[in-house]
C-alpha positions in Angstrom: -8.5 199.5 66.0 -7.7 196.2 64.1 -7.4 192.5 64.8 -3.9 191.0 64.9 -4.8 187.3 64.7 -8.3 187.0 63.1 -10.2 188.7 60.4 -13.6 190.3 61.1 -15.6 187.5 59.3 -13.6 184.8 61.1 -14.4 186.4 64.4 -18.1 186.7 63.7 -18.3 183.1 62.5 -16.7 181.8 65.6 -18.8 184.0 67.9 -22.0 183.0 66.1 -21.2 179.3 66.3 -20.4 179.3 70.0 -23.4 181.5 70.8 -25.8 179.2 69.0 -24.5 176.2 70.9 -24.9 178.0 74.2 -28.5 179.1 73.5 -29.4 175.6 72.3 -28.2 174.1 75.5 -30.3 176.5 77.6 -33.5 175.8 75.4 -33.0 172.0 75.8 -33.0 172.1 79.6 -35.6 169.8 81.1 -38.4 170.6 83.6 -38.1 169.0 87.0 -41.4 167.7 88.5 -42.2 165.6 91.5 -44.8 162.7 91.2 -46.1 160.6 94.0 -48.0 157.4 93.3 -49.7 155.0 95.8 -49.6 151.8 93.9 -47.8 150.3 90.9 -50.9 150.5 88.7 -50.4 154.2 88.6 -46.7 153.8 87.6 -47.3 153.9 83.8 -49.2 157.1 83.9 -46.7 158.8 86.2 -43.8 157.7 83.9 -45.5 159.1 80.8 -46.1 162.4 82.5 -42.4 162.6 83.3 -41.2 162.5 79.7 -38.9 165.3 78.6 -40.7 168.4 77.2 -38.8 170.9 75.1 -39.1 174.3 76.5 -39.6 177.5 74.4 -38.4 179.9 77.1 -35.2 180.4 79.2 -35.7 180.3 82.9 -32.2 181.9 83.6 -31.7 184.7 81.0 -29.1 186.6 83.1 -26.9 183.5 83.3 -27.2 183.1 79.5 -26.3 186.8 78.9 -23.3 186.6 81.3 -22.0 183.5 79.5 -22.4 185.0 76.0 -20.6 188.2 77.2 -17.7 186.0 78.6 -17.4 184.1 75.4 -17.4 187.3 73.4 -14.5 188.7 75.6 -12.5 185.4 75.3 -12.9 185.4 71.5 -11.8 189.0 71.4 -8.7 188.1 73.4 -7.9 185.4 70.8 -8.4 187.8 68.0 -6.1 190.3 69.8 -7.7 193.7 69.0 -5.2 196.5 69.0 -5.9 200.2 69.5 -4.2 202.4 67.0 -3.1 202.3 63.4 -1.8 199.1 61.9 1.9 199.5 61.5 3.2 198.5 58.1 6.6 200.3 58.4 8.5 197.9 60.8 11.5 196.1 59.4 13.2 192.8 60.2 16.9 192.9 61.0 19.5 190.1 61.5 22.2 190.7 64.1 25.4 188.7 63.4 27.0 188.5 66.8 30.7 187.4 66.7 31.3 184.6 69.2 34.5 183.2 67.6 37.6 182.2 69.6 39.0 185.7 69.3 36.2 187.1 71.4 37.6 185.3 74.4 40.7 187.4 74.5 41.3 189.2 77.8 40.9 192.9 78.0 41.3 195.4 80.8 37.7 194.7 81.9 36.4 191.2 81.0 37.0 189.9 77.5 36.5 191.1 74.0 33.0 189.6 73.7 31.9 192.0 76.5 32.7 195.0 74.4 31.0 193.4 71.4 27.8 192.8 73.5 27.8 196.5 74.6 28.0 197.6 71.0 25.2 195.3 70.0 23.0 196.5 72.9 23.5 200.1 71.8 22.4 199.2 68.3 19.3 197.4 69.5 18.3 200.3 71.8 18.7 202.8 68.9 16.3 200.8 66.7 12.7 201.9 66.2 10.6 200.0 68.7 8.4 198.5 66.0 11.4 196.8 64.3 12.1 193.1 64.8 15.5 191.5 65.3 16.9 187.9 64.9 20.1 187.4 67.0 22.5 184.9 65.3 25.6 183.8 67.2 28.4 183.1 64.7 31.2 180.7 65.6 32.2 177.9 63.3 28.6 177.9 62.1 25.8 180.4 62.4 23.4 179.5 65.2 20.2 181.6 65.7 19.6 182.6 69.3 16.1 184.1 68.7 13.5 184.3 65.9 12.5 187.6 64.5 11.5 189.2 67.8 10.1 192.6 68.7 10.5 192.2 72.5 13.6 194.0 73.5 14.0 192.1 76.7 14.2 188.8 74.8 16.7 190.2 72.3 19.0 191.8 75.0 18.9 188.6 77.1 20.0 186.5 74.0 22.9 189.0 73.5 24.0 188.9 77.2 23.9 185.1 77.4 26.3 184.6 74.5 29.8 183.3 75.3 33.1 182.9 73.3 33.4 179.7 71.2 36.3 177.9 69.8 35.8 178.4 66.0 36.7 181.1 63.5 34.2 183.7 62.1 33.4 182.7 58.5 31.9 185.8 57.0 30.5 184.4 53.7 28.5 181.6 55.6 27.1 184.2 58.1 26.0 186.6 55.4 24.4 183.7 53.4 22.5 182.6 56.5 21.2 186.1 57.2 20.1 186.6 53.6 18.1 183.3 53.7 16.5 184.1 57.0 15.3 187.5 55.7 14.1 186.0 52.4 12.1 183.2 54.1 10.8 184.9 57.3 11.0 188.7 57.1 7.9 190.7 56.4 9.9 193.8 55.4 13.6 193.7 54.6 15.8 195.3 57.3 19.5 195.4 57.8 22.2 192.7 58.3 24.3 194.0 61.2 27.7 192.5 62.0 29.3 193.4 65.3 32.5 191.6 66.3 36.2 191.5 66.3 36.8 192.1 62.6 38.9 188.9 62.4 37.7 186.5 59.7 39.2 183.4 58.0 41.4 183.6 54.9 38.8 181.9 52.8 36.2 184.6 53.5 38.7 187.5 52.9 37.9 187.7 49.2 34.3 188.8 49.9 34.2 192.6 49.8 33.0 192.7 46.2 29.9 190.7 47.0 28.7 192.4 50.2 25.0 193.0 50.6 23.7 196.6 50.3 21.9 196.4 53.6 25.0 195.5 55.6 26.0 197.5 58.6 29.3 196.8 60.4 29.9 197.8 64.0 33.5 196.5 64.7 35.1 196.6 68.1 38.7 197.2 67.2 41.3 195.7 69.6 44.8 194.5 69.2 45.3 191.5 71.6 48.6 189.7 71.8 48.5 186.0 71.1 50.8 183.1 70.3 49.2 179.7 70.1 49.5 176.1 69.1 47.8 175.3 65.8 48.5 171.5 65.4 50.4 168.6 67.0 51.2 165.2 65.5 52.6 162.3 67.4 53.5 158.7 66.5 55.8 156.0 67.7 59.3 155.8 66.0 59.7 153.3 63.3 63.3 152.6 64.5 62.4 152.2 68.2 58.7 151.6 69.1 59.4 152.8 72.7 60.0 156.4 71.5 57.3 158.9 70.8 58.1 161.4 68.0 56.2 164.7 68.0 55.8 167.7 65.8 54.2 170.9 67.1 53.3 174.0 65.0 53.0 177.4 66.8 51.8 180.6 65.2 52.6 184.2 66.2 49.6 186.4 65.6 51.4 189.6 66.5 53.4 192.0 64.3 56.7 191.5 66.1 59.0 188.5 66.5 58.5 186.3 69.6 60.7 183.8 71.4 58.4 181.2 73.0 59.4 178.4 75.3 57.5 175.1 75.5 57.4 172.1 77.9 55.7 168.7 77.8 54.9 166.3 80.7 53.6 162.8 80.6 51.6 161.8 83.6 53.0 164.8 85.5 56.7 163.9 84.8 58.7 166.3 82.6 59.3 164.8 79.1 60.3 167.5 76.7 61.2 171.2 76.6 62.6 173.7 74.2 62.4 177.2 72.7 60.9 178.5 69.4 61.8 181.7 67.7 58.8 182.8 65.6 58.8 185.7 63.1 56.0 188.3 63.1 52.7 186.9 61.7 54.3 183.6 61.0 54.3 179.9 62.1 57.2 177.8 63.3 57.6 174.1 63.9 59.2 172.3 66.8 60.3 168.6 66.8 60.6 166.6 70.0 60.7 163.0 71.2 60.7 161.1 74.5 60.7 157.5 75.6 57.7 155.8 77.2 56.0 152.4 77.1 53.2 153.4 79.5 49.9 155.1 78.7 49.1 158.5 80.0 48.1 162.1 79.4 50.7 164.2 77.6 50.4 167.9 78.6 52.0 170.3 76.2 52.2 174.0 77.3 53.6 177.3 75.9 55.5 179.5 78.3 53.6 182.7 77.3 51.3 185.0 79.1 49.2 186.5 76.3 45.6 187.7 75.9 44.2 184.4 74.6 44.9 181.5 76.8 42.7 179.0 74.9 45.5 177.9 72.6 48.4 177.9 75.0 47.9 174.4 76.3 47.0 171.0 74.8 46.4 167.6 76.5 46.6 164.4 74.5 45.9 160.8 75.7 48.7 158.5 74.6 48.2 154.7 74.5 50.5 152.2 76.1 52.9 150.2 74.0 51.2 146.9 73.7 53.3 143.7 73.8 52.7 140.1 72.7 53.3 137.5 75.4 55.1 134.6 73.8 55.9 131.2 75.5 58.5 129.0 73.8 58.3 125.3 74.7 61.7 124.1 73.6 64.7 122.2 75.0 67.0 124.5 72.9 65.7 128.0 73.7 68.9 129.6 72.6 67.8 129.0 69.0 64.8 131.4 69.4 66.3 134.1 71.7 68.0 136.3 69.1 64.9 136.6 67.0 62.4 137.2 69.7 64.6 139.7 71.6 64.9 141.9 68.6 61.5 143.5 69.0 60.5 145.2 72.3 56.9 144.6 71.5 57.5 140.8 72.1 57.8 139.6 75.7 59.2 136.0 75.4 59.5 133.4 78.2 61.0 129.9 77.8 60.0 126.6 79.2 61.1 123.0 78.5 58.8 120.8 76.5 58.0 118.7 79.5 56.3 121.8 81.1 53.9 122.3 78.3 50.3 123.1 79.2 47.4 123.7 76.8 46.1 126.4 79.2 49.2 128.6 78.9 48.4 132.3 79.6 50.0 133.8 76.5 49.0 135.5 73.3 51.2 133.0 71.3 53.0 129.8 72.0 55.8 128.2 70.0 55.9 124.4 70.1 59.4 123.2 69.1 59.3 119.6 67.8 56.5 118.5 70.2 54.9 115.1 70.1 51.2 114.4 69.6 50.0 116.7 72.4 46.7 118.5 72.9 46.4 121.7 70.9 46.8 124.9 73.0 43.9 127.2 73.8 45.7 130.2 72.3 47.5 131.0 69.0 50.4 128.6 68.2 53.4 128.0 65.9 54.1 124.3 65.4 57.8 123.7 64.4 58.1 120.3 62.9 55.1 118.8 64.6 55.0 115.0 65.1 52.7 112.8 63.1 49.3 112.2 64.7 49.0 115.7 66.1 47.0 118.8 65.0 47.8 118.3 61.3 48.6 115.4 58.9 52.4 115.1 58.5 54.3 113.4 55.6 58.0 113.0 56.2 60.0 113.6 53.0 63.4 111.9 52.5 66.2 114.0 51.1 66.1 117.7 50.4 63.0 119.8 49.5 63.0 123.1 47.7 60.6 126.0 48.2 59.1 126.6 44.8 56.4 129.1 45.4 54.5 131.2 47.9 51.1 130.8 46.4 48.6 132.1 48.9 47.2 135.7 48.9 47.6 135.6 52.6 49.0 138.1 55.2 51.7 135.5 56.1 53.2 135.5 52.6 53.3 139.3 52.3 56.7 140.4 51.0 58.0 136.8 50.8 59.4 135.9 47.4 62.5 133.7 48.1 62.6 130.5 46.0 65.0 127.7 45.3 65.8 127.4 49.0 66.9 123.9 49.8 65.8 122.4 53.1 67.0 119.0 54.4 65.0 116.8 56.8 61.8 118.7 56.0 58.3 117.4 56.1 55.1 118.3 54.2 51.5 118.5 55.4 48.1 117.1 54.4 45.8 120.1 54.5 42.4 119.9 56.1 39.3 122.0 55.3 40.1 125.6 56.0 43.9 125.2 55.9 46.0 127.3 53.5 49.3 126.5 52.0 51.8 129.3 52.5 55.0 127.8 51.0 54.9 125.0 48.4 57.5 122.3 47.4 57.3 119.6 44.8 56.3 117.1 47.5 53.6 119.3 49.1 53.1 122.3 51.4 56.0 123.1 53.7 54.2 125.9 55.6 50.5 125.9 56.3 48.2 128.2 58.2 44.9 127.6 59.9 42.5 130.5 60.6 39.7 130.8 63.2 40.2 131.2 66.9 42.8 130.3 67.9 45.0 130.5 64.9 47.8 128.1 64.1 50.9 128.0 61.7 52.7 124.8 60.9 56.4 124.8 59.8 57.6 121.5 58.2 61.3 122.4 58.9 63.2 124.1 61.7 64.0 127.7 60.7 67.1 127.9 62.9 68.6 124.5 62.0 68.4 124.8 58.2 69.5 127.0 55.5 66.7 129.5 56.4 68.6 130.8 59.4 70.9 132.8 57.0 68.0 134.2 54.9 66.1 137.5 55.3 62.9 135.6 54.8 63.1 134.1 58.4 62.5 137.3 60.4 60.0 138.5 57.8 58.0 135.3 58.1 58.0 135.4 61.9 57.0 139.1 61.8 54.1 138.3 59.5 53.0 135.4 61.8 53.0 137.5 65.0 51.3 140.4 63.1 48.6 138.1 61.9 48.0 136.4 65.2 48.3 139.5 67.5 47.5 142.5 65.2 46.8 145.0 68.0 50.4 144.8 69.1 51.7 146.0 65.7 49.0 148.7 65.2 50.5 151.9 63.9 49.3 154.9 66.0 49.1 158.4 64.5 47.7 160.9 67.0 46.8 164.4 65.7 45.6 167.4 67.6 43.9 169.9 65.2 41.6 172.9 65.3 37.9 172.4 65.3 35.8 172.8 62.1 36.6 171.1 58.8 39.5 168.6 58.9 41.0 166.3 56.2 42.7 163.1 57.3 44.9 161.3 54.8 44.6 157.5 54.7 47.6 155.2 54.7 48.9 154.2 51.3 47.1 151.2 49.9 44.2 151.5 52.4 40.8 150.2 51.1 38.2 153.0 51.5 35.5 150.4 51.9 37.2 148.9 54.9 37.8 152.3 56.7 36.0 152.6 60.0 35.3 156.0 61.6 34.1 156.4 65.2 33.8 159.3 67.6 34.5 159.1 71.4 31.9 161.7 72.3 28.2 161.3 72.8 27.4 163.1 69.5 28.5 161.5 66.3 30.9 163.5 64.0 29.8 163.7 60.4 32.4 162.5 57.8 32.8 161.5 54.2 35.5 159.3 52.6 36.7 160.7 49.3 39.3 158.5 47.7 42.4 158.4 50.0 41.0 161.1 52.3 38.5 161.3 55.2 36.8 164.6 55.7 35.4 165.5 59.1 33.6 168.4 60.6 32.8 169.4 64.1 31.8 172.7 65.5 32.7 171.6 69.1 35.7 169.8 70.5 35.6 166.1 69.6 37.9 163.1 69.2 37.5 160.8 66.1 39.2 157.5 65.4 39.9 156.4 61.9 40.8 152.7 61.6 42.3 151.6 58.2 43.8 148.1 58.3 46.7 148.0 60.8 46.7 151.8 61.2 44.7 153.8 63.6 44.6 157.6 63.5 43.2 159.5 66.5 42.1 163.0 65.5 41.6 165.3 68.5 39.8 168.4 67.3 40.4 170.3 70.5 42.4 173.4 69.5 40.6 176.7 68.7 40.5 177.8 65.2 41.9 181.4 65.2 41.1 183.7 62.3 44.3 185.1 60.8 42.9 188.0 58.7 41.8 191.4 60.0 38.9 192.5 57.8 38.6 196.1 56.7 35.1 196.6 55.1 34.8 199.0 52.1 34.1 202.6 52.7 30.6 202.2 51.3 29.5 200.0 54.3 27.8 201.8 57.1 29.8 201.7 60.4 27.9 203.7 63.0 24.4 204.0 64.5 23.2 206.8 62.2 20.2 206.4 59.9 18.3 203.8 61.9 14.9 205.5 61.5 12.5 207.0 64.0 10.2 205.1 66.3 6.5 205.3 65.9 3.9 204.6 68.6 3.1 200.9 68.8 -0.6 199.9 68.8 -1.7 199.1 72.4 -2.5 195.5 73.1 -5.7 194.8 75.0 -6.0 191.0 74.8 -4.7 190.4 78.4 -7.5 192.5 79.8 -10.1 190.9 77.6 -9.0 187.4 78.6 -9.1 188.4 82.3 -12.6 189.9 82.0 -13.9 186.8 80.1 -12.6 184.4 82.8 -14.0 186.6 85.5 -17.4 186.5 83.8 -17.4 182.7 83.7 -16.4 182.6 87.3 -19.2 185.0 88.3 -21.8 182.9 86.4 -20.6 179.8 88.3 -20.9 181.5 91.7 -24.3 183.1 91.0 -26.1 180.4 89.0 -24.2 177.1 88.9 -22.5 176.7 92.3 -24.9 173.9 93.4 -24.4 171.9 90.2 -20.9 172.5 88.8 -21.1 169.4 86.7 -24.0 171.0 84.7 -22.4 174.3 84.1 -23.3 174.6 80.5 -26.4 172.4 80.0 -28.4 173.4 83.1 -30.2 170.0 82.6 -32.7 169.0 85.3 -33.9 165.4 85.3 -37.4 164.5 86.5 -37.9 163.2 90.0 -40.4 160.3 90.7 -41.2 159.0 94.1 -43.3 156.0 95.1 -45.6 156.2 98.1 -46.3 152.9 99.9 -50.0 152.2 100.2 -51.2 151.8 103.8 
């Protein structure tokens, strides 16, 4: 017999301490005496005789013995004495249970994971009963399902509750995790057992030279048929913003060529369709496009009936084409129509100057040669504003020439035209916060005012001067609208990728310090920004938004990561259940019986000796009783 939890000296010290306290409480119990006095003059003597007297004998020895025996039994239960020889031959094993995306493949009965679980249960039941096992589910990352556990019920329950994931089995990470777990927690080194599909990632395929000596492989060899989507990229066309352009990559995991049809629907309405011819164990790309201004869910499906349905369908949320609402207050609207009608993202309406209202419901208003009127409550372009209005105006006689675009401002981006002569122009007196966009010898010809709302002032009419024939005119108006309503011109790049590690390239010229990364799910997705690249990782499906300047990239990590390589371990690796060792009789545990007897002893003491005073169960204290007798 031996103690599993406490040493002999620890047990004796605890029992001695508790026993001493119990005996002391019994010796300190007070005698209970009744005194009757006739008058108050006898009160002092009666009180003195009622003082506590320490006793040198125990009036309830059987109660004390019953309590000491109960304490002894409870301490023995804590120490966990075991009958038999202490077992020093048990080993600690790590079971790497494959729960990658491949294990969800359909078989004749259930899925591939069911066969893997059966193989794992056979190995567990063949182990010596004294051995301990840690169950580790391996998907994108190793995740322990149990600690080193000897209870077979707990181990088998962890195996049965496993379910297929969406990641790929990375063998090197799984083996490293198992080695660390055994080094830190194992009492005696056992085996590292892998049971799974035998499909690993390409990065881990170069491992056979470094396999551990205690590795045992129990593969469940199957040959499922699968063709699946590996990535999709969608963005609006640069030539026509109403058109979505898409690229889809489809991989054939079988050893024979396949012809696969595909179809896409937006909001339930058919949008695209086509057919892909894919060579054996290869990948093919399909390009498609469709026209849509509205937001909706784009559902892309492959027309196959293979064994793994997880990668045959993809759903992406597409944003609506945002537009800028522009109101032009002019008595000559025909001057502005050609420019504003060129971009479908601009919805323009025209009103006479007499209908002007500062409360106009628009994103931008254009005020054509307006008098001194109240400034609008929204963004505005003032074309040749009258003196006394929102900015100081200085009419200039004769012609003025644009000499420079001095400001490092979004409005002057890409504008370099000089020596442009403008007749009948006017210059401005800048206030605090105003910025000169175009300069002449007489002063600023174009000025910008930030804040909310924003304003741009033109000291000339762009369509009644020499500028109407210059390329700078549409560029200038494009910069103005982009500066005032940036969300309309945001470039969307939507990617659907596999879960795990993902690299997202930033747009050219993007400032890494200004990049913002956010996730749509409840759990944040870890990321790092390395130069012109954002690196993400997620072991579960997630959607991440990367905002860099005017570009927003939506990365939907929703596709399963399918391992492409079938792993064939070296011949030196054990592949069956032989050589697991023989079981030895486990020491019998007695602590539940000891704990039950100890509690029964305390309960019996309470019923026999302490039922009338349960609040004095340990101390047995009895206070003196004094009564006064009224004199007749």
